[in-house]
N, C-alpha and C positions, 0 to 999 in steps of 0.2 A: 567629463566627468558629470555625473548627476549631482542634483543640489543635495541630495540625502544619500550617503554612500550606500545605505541599506537598500535603496530603490533598484540597484542594479540587480538584485535577485528577482525583480519582477519587471525586468524591461525585456522585450521582444528581441529575439535574435533573428537574422534573415540568412546567415551564412550557412552553408552545408559543406562537409569536408568528407574527403573519401581517403580512406587508408593513410593517414598522415603520421609519419613517425615523430614521435613526441620527445623532446629533450628530458633527461632523467638526471636529477640530482640525487645521489646515493645509489644504491645497488637492488635491483628487483631480482629476488631468487630465480635461480635457473629453473628450478622444479615447478614454478609457476607457469602452467602453460594451459591456455583456454581463453575464454572470453567473458567479460562483464558486459552485460546489455542492461541499460537504465531506460527507464520511461519517465515521462512527466511533461509539464507545459514548456512550449518553445516561443510562443507568441500569444499576447494578451489584446490584441486590437483586432476590430472588425472595421475596415475602412478607416474612418476617423473616430471610431466609438471604442473605448475601453470596456473591456470585459469586467464583470461585477466580482468574480471571486478566484482565487488561486486554483479552485478544482475546475474552472472553465477553460484555461488556456489549452490551446491546439496541441496536440500529441506529438512530442519529438523524441525519437529515439537516438540513445548513444551507445557506441560500442568501444570497447577498450580491449585490444587483442594482446595477450602476454606471450612471447616466444623468446625463448633463451635470454632472457633480461631486458628485452626490448619491448616497448609499448606502441602500438599503432591506434590511432583514434579515427573514428568516422561518426558523422551525425545527420540524421535525415529526418524530416517531417514526413508522418503519414499522410498519404494522398488519399484523403477520404472525402466523402459527401460533405462533412462538416468543414474541411480545409478548403473545398472549391466554395461553398458557401460564405466562408469567411472571406475569400478573395472577391466575391461579388458583394460584400457588405451586408449579408442577410443571415448571419448565424444565429439560430435559435435553439431550444431543445436542451440547453447545456445545464449544470447543476443549479447556478444561479442567474443565467442570463437566457432570456426567453421572450417570447411574445406575451404581452399582458393577457389575463384571463379572457376577456371578450373577444380580442382578435384570434386567439386560439381556437376558442369555440365556432366562431364563424368560418374559419379555414377548415376545420373538421368537417362542418356542414357541406362546404363546398366540394372538400375531398372525398366525401363520404366515409368518414371515420378518421381516427387520429393518425398522426404520421408515424413513420418508423423511428424507433428510438434513435439517439445520438450514435453516430459510430467514432466519435470522438474518443479513441481508447487511450487515455493517458495515464492510466493508473499503474500497471503491472506488466509483467511477462510470464509466459509458460511456454513449455515445449510439450505439444500435444500431438500424439500420432505422427511424430517426426517433423511436426511443423512448428515453426516459431509464431507465437500468437501475442498480440498486444491487447490488454484486457481493460474493461471498464465495468461498471456496475449495472449495465443493461445488457441483454443478449444479443449484441451486435459487435462481437469482436472482430479484429483484423489480422489476417496473416501477413507476414513480411518475410522476405529473403534475409537469413542470417548473415549472408556475405556482404550484400550491397545495402541491407536495410530497406530496399525498395518495398512498397506496399503490393501485396498478392492478393488483395481482395478480401470479401468477408469469409470469415472462418465458419464453416458449416459443420453441426453436429451431425452424427449418424444416428439421430432419434426424433421423436415427437414430443420431446418433453416441453411443457407449456409453462412459460414463467415470465413476468415482466421486469424482475430485478434480478440480479444473478452475482455471485461474488466474484470480486477481481481478485480476493485473496486465496486462491487455490492453495491447499497444503497438500504439498507432494511428500507422500510417505514411501521413500525408497526402500524401506524394509519390506513392504507389503505390495510396492509396484501398482500404486494408484494414487490420483489425486482425490481429496475430498474437498467439497463445495456446498454452498447452500443457494437457494433461490427462493423468490417471493412471488406468488401469484396472486393477483388481486381478484376479489369476487365478492358476491354477497357475504361469504365468509372468507377472509384472506388467510392464506397457507403458506407457511414454510416447508419447502422441500428440501431434505438433505440427499445428497448424491455422490457417487463415485464415477470416476474415469479411469478405467483400468489402462495401465501403461499399454501403448501400442494400438491405442483405439481413440475414437473420438465420439464414444458413446456414453452418455450419461444414464447411469443405473441407479434408479430410485431406491434409497435406503428406508426412508420414512418420510411422512406428511404429518406435520404438527399445525392444528389450526390455531391461529392468532385469536387472542381474547381481546375481541374490540379492534381497535386500530392497531396495524402492525408495527413493530419496531423497526427502526432504522438498524440494520446488523451489518457491520463492515466486514468482521472476520469470525472465524469459528475457533473453538478449542478442539484439537483432534488429538487422541492419544492412541496406543496401539489396540486397544478394546473399545473406546467410548468417543463420541462426539459431544462437544458442550455447546449448545446454543444460548447465547447472552442476549436477554432481551431487556434493554435499558429503558427508561420513561421517555426517550426521544422517539415520538410516535410519528406516523404519517398520515396526515389528514387529508384524504384524497377529495373530500368535499371542496377543499379550497382550490381546486383546479377550475372550478366555476366562477371563483371571484375575479372581478376585472382589475384587481391590484395583484393578482398571482403572476409572480415572475420566476419560473424554474423551480426545479424540485425541492430547493432551499425553502422556498415559502411554503411548502407543505408540511415541513416539521414543527413539531410542536412538543414542548417538554411538559409532561404530565406530572404535577408536583404531587399528586395522591398516589402515584406508583411507585412500588419497590422495583428494583432490578431482580429479574428472574433468571436463573440458570438451570437449563434442562439437560440431565445425563441421559444420552441415548446410546444404547448398546450398538454398536458399529456393525457387527455381522447381521443381526437379527431385526435392528430397527427399534427394538422395544424401549420404551421410556421406563429407565431405571429409578430415577428420582427427579423431583423439581425442588430446587430451594429459591427461597425469597430472602433477599438481602436488602440492606440500606441502599437507597439509590445512588448510582454513579454511571457515567457514560464511559465508553470506551471506543476507540478504532481498532487497536492492534493487539493481538494475542501475542505473547513472547513464546510460550511452548506449554505443552500439557502432557501429564504422563499418568499412569495407572499406580496406585497402591494396593495393598491386600483389602483393603475395607473402603476405598474410595477413590477419588480422581482429584489431581492437584492441577489447577489451571492458573497460569501467571499471565498477567496482562497490563497494560498501562491504562490505568484510571483517571478519570476527572470528575470533579464534584457535580457538575451539570454539563448542559450543553453549549455554554457559552465560548467553548473552544471552536465550534463550527462557526459563530458569528464572527470571532476575532481573526479568522482566516480569510475574510473579504479583503478585496485589494484595497479598498479605501483604509480598513484598519490596519493592514500590513505596512502601507507605504507611509503612514503617519507614525506608527510606533513600533513596527517591525515584530519579530517574534517576542520581543521584550514586552509587549502588550498583551501576550496570550497568558492563561492560567496554564501552569507546569503540571504535565502528566506525572503520575506516581507509578512505579514498578511495584505492583502488589500479587501477593500470592493467596489463592483461595484454597482451602482444602475442603472439597465436598465430599462428605462420607455418604456411603449408601444407606446408613441408619444414624440417626443424631444431627447435631447442629453444625453448619459451616463454621470454619474459622477464617480469619483475614489477617495478613500481617504484611509489613512494607519490607521490600527487599533492597531498597536503596533510598538514601535520605533525600536526594536531589530530585530536580525534574528531569524527566526523559521522555523520549518518543522514538518511532521508528526503530523498535528492537528487532534483533536476529540472534539465532543461535546457528552453529554450524548444522549442515544439512545432515550429516550423520547422527545427530542427537534429536532431531526432530521426532516428536510423538513418544519419546524415552526420556527417562530420568537424565538429567543433564547438571553440570555444575556452573558452565560460564554463559553468561548473556552478555551482548555488545548491543549499545544503543547510542543514539544522539543525546548529549546532555544539555539541556535547554535554558537552565534557570540562571546564567551569568550575563550581565549587562555586556553588549557589544561584541558577542562571540557564541558560537556554538561549540561544544566539544565531543568528544568520544569518550565513553564509558565502558570499561569491563566490569561487569558485576559478578563476584563470586557468590552464588546462591546458597551455597554451603556454609562457608565461614562468616557471611555478611560483611566481607570486605570488598574493595573497589579501587581500581586504578582509574585515572582520568588524564586526559591529554587535551590541553587548551592552547590557544594562541590569539592574542587581540586581534579583532577585525577579521578572524577567520570563522566561517560559517560551515562546519562539516555536516554533510548529508547523511543518509542510511549507511552504515557501517556493514560490510559484507565479510564474515569471516570464511577463510578458505584453509582448510587442514591440509597439512603436507601428506602426500602419498604414503602408505605405509606407517604413518604416525601412530604412536600408541596413546599419547597423550591428547586431551580433549583441547588444549590450546597450543597444540604444536603446528603453528603455520603463521598465515599473515591476516590483516584485516583489510580490505580495500574500502576506502571511502573518497567519493569526490567532495569538493568544498570550494567556496567561493571567497576570495579574499576581497572584501567590499571596498577596501582603500585603494587597492590598484585595479579593481573591476576586472578581476583575472580568475578564470576557474582553474582548479588544481585536481589532480588524484594523487592521493597518499597510499603508500602501502607500509602499514604498522605492523610490527611485531604482535602476535596474537597473544603473547605471554605478558609482555610488559609495556605495551602500546609504545614503545620507542619507534621513532620515525626512521624506516629502513630505506625508503624513496620517496622523493616529491617530484611529480610529472606536472609539467605546464602545458595547459592546452592553448590552442591557437585563438580563443576567444573567451568571453566570459557566456555562462550558460545561466538561465534563471533556475531558481529553487525547483528541484524535480521531486519525484515521490519514491518509487521501488525500482528494482532491479535484481537480477540473477546472475551468478557465476556459472557457467558452463564448461566444465572440464574437457580438454581436448582427449580423444581416446588415446590411452598409451599404444606407442608402436610395438 
């Protein structure tokens, strides 16, 4: 046992399992057929050195296969250059773990230019051009085999798109058959690029380019409706001049909150790339968008809002291991109505703290009623919450000592109701140091099945459910 039970969520694992059938308490519905693949950190050490931030951990994939009521589990680290460097005790170039600025500059000179960005793709998952891809926020994504989780090399786009940062939160619109993402290109004038990747291709097609006003914002995700894209620029800005500081260690040290800035929301016409309207609102920070949809005279974007950037600092390993998630400021589920003409409005969708929001794939980019999220503001646990955005009601599920991660709704084939299905969520029982997978009823959040894993896994980030094609 660890001295602080919460630390189990930030302890490295070394074991890898291949297609292990897991014990199920309860019943997994027979119609649930497919695979949940999750991404996140699996190791936080380099030799004898501890990494600095939750975002720095080495990428480990987890796979949960559902078939006729059974669940099989596999996990595997991505075998990347970063993984090999860590084994040699030399990992650099991570979010908050890097060489100091002076050493970096000297190495750039010796190597005639900066190194390639990290390939530690530990953030999210996508399926592009038939390939399964692990994503991170720099253009160095990694392909993997969905059956074995074996690393299959760098994912290469079929275009000459130039960028230095790229979205790890691609929005897949299955109604229009494409992914939407954003990228950032540094230069004399920094530029945001909005792009689409048509299904069945690995080609990024430029929708529009938007110059940054001064230092560019750190943008983690976009809002995407059927007709529009929303670029959200918060006051958390990237100060590239700090790369020359001898005290700079990682991308984290480049981030600066600018108190004199508002948050700007830019509405872009998805087909033409035309900027429809810019709105400036009171400053806030956000990682994750819930969903976005069009109205007759504007666009609605729902997201998780924080008062400022302190959430980023509170996710360092030192802060998390001393205070856990209880030391973080809770995010708020917020709805912005952005009119084409007039003043934007803002309202809370749920009174409690939330993060890692999801909606059913079928409702992405469209009007929707239900959102699912990790509920975060209770001592000694994380719960799961279902938010009814129409009626302002909610259902929650909690258990002491249980930290539930990102909930993934899966709607039953041929369902007519938006919440006719299940919600899949991994969790860590910190007292038992045991990881679990839950199958909740999507309507009531009652527990339908509890599945026990063969080990504890660290707290991860994001995943996707891939349905098995119907016979």
